[in-house]
C-alpha angles and dihedrals in degrees: 000000000000103000112183132177123194121204103209127015101224131135096289094045087051093049094052093045090050091050094047093050094051092056122104103260118246112241111253095010110088117196116240119188130178128175130209106211126160098205114082094207090054092049090053091050092050093048090048097045102039103017090232128148113252134200132200090222138033100232093064094044101057098057109121092003116142091198129030116201116200106207104161135111113285094239091062094046096098090052092048093046091049089056090048096043099094094031105051110098124220092243094053120102117223116207114190123199092169107125119239094011114126125208086243090060094050093045089050092051093047091044094226147061116277137165106270132179112194111204132188108193120173136227098269085069086085088071096037093256100103132121121219128204111212135194126181124203123226093267092067119103127202093267087053089056094048094045090051092049093049092053101041094042086066086084101040140290124357122209122187120226117201098202123051094214091063089063086082087061090049088051090052095045108037105007093054093024099095086063091057088051095049090049087054092049089048094049094046090048094050094046087050089053089047087051092057104270119128117251097255096047092048092049092052094046092050096043100047090044091059095040092048095046090051091053091047091050091050096047099042118082089221133104115255092238090061090046087055093051091047089061097040107081114195111261091004134123093271093050089053092052094044090049089061091050093050092047089051089053095236093162090059092043090056090046090051092045092051093044089051092051088048092050093048090049089052090054091050095046095043090224116139121227 
């Protein structure tokens, strides 16, 4: 049996629960999901939408769970872990999707070593198209890695990171990444409107261009720099646009932005470089 307890019933927890429930069930391995959520209205919605069992507090919810998923805001992690401190069993796997919360921080709050998977999913997980960077501490066994992959792949791709301090780079590239893409779509749309297109037309052109380009890059066995060159004919319209981007130093700006996000993630997680 796959018995999973979610601590927190927010968007990411709902995304993972929804992904797990839409999978074809494994014969002989029924899926059991319970959720600890303090808000009564949220519990009622979770029960109605997913038919899962809910609890008002975390200590009662984790009993018998094979895996406990921490899906709460980082600022309340200490409170939640204090509630779990004497309830969490040595054979239970802890998966944390709390941004900026290191394995060391979790162990310090619990006062002991436990098997921890630290995960950084991103917003497209809500539609099953996310990617999650994952780090496992030394207490994790092979079965823990497999269990984490099965759970997190319910919302997209899973990529393993071998050093925890690199999770801050994961946060900067993919965790924060959707905001960069939305920024690009917004800028392309606004430029289209300024060039004379109506708002809806400019929005659709920008949105589908970004989505389609992403799909092409995924499916083609070609580096994205080569794909860019293929669409940039010498002396053509695209070359004129790319020249402006190069002159503005867009590559350097993106590097600076991602490094800034990485450094802020380091500050929040307390992990040295």
